[in-house]
C-alpha positions, 0 to 999 in steps of 0.5 A: 589036311591030308597033302597027298601031291608036291607043291605049293598049297592054299588052303581056305575057310571061307562062310557062305551067308545069303549066296555071298561068301566071306574069307574066314582064314586061310594058309600057305602049305609046301610040300616036297623033299627033303635035299639031299647032301650036295655030291661032287662038290667041285670049286674052281679060283681064277688067282688071289683077289678071283671068286671062288666058283661052286658047281655041285650034284643037288641030289633028288629034285625037292619040289619046295625053294631050297636055297645052299652055301658054301661054306 
């Protein structure tokens, strides 16, 4: 299948027998951009026991669920 738009797409295969449809199989496909490398990363921590709070520019929109981890 050619997917021409971003986002989540569902494709299914069905049979029709005597006007009844039966689902045979299917697949969900998410289409989007790979994430850009984060830019302008900035972290701040208050005190020696505080948890750091970080911000960054994510870059272009990916159109798919994207998780960022700071190490």
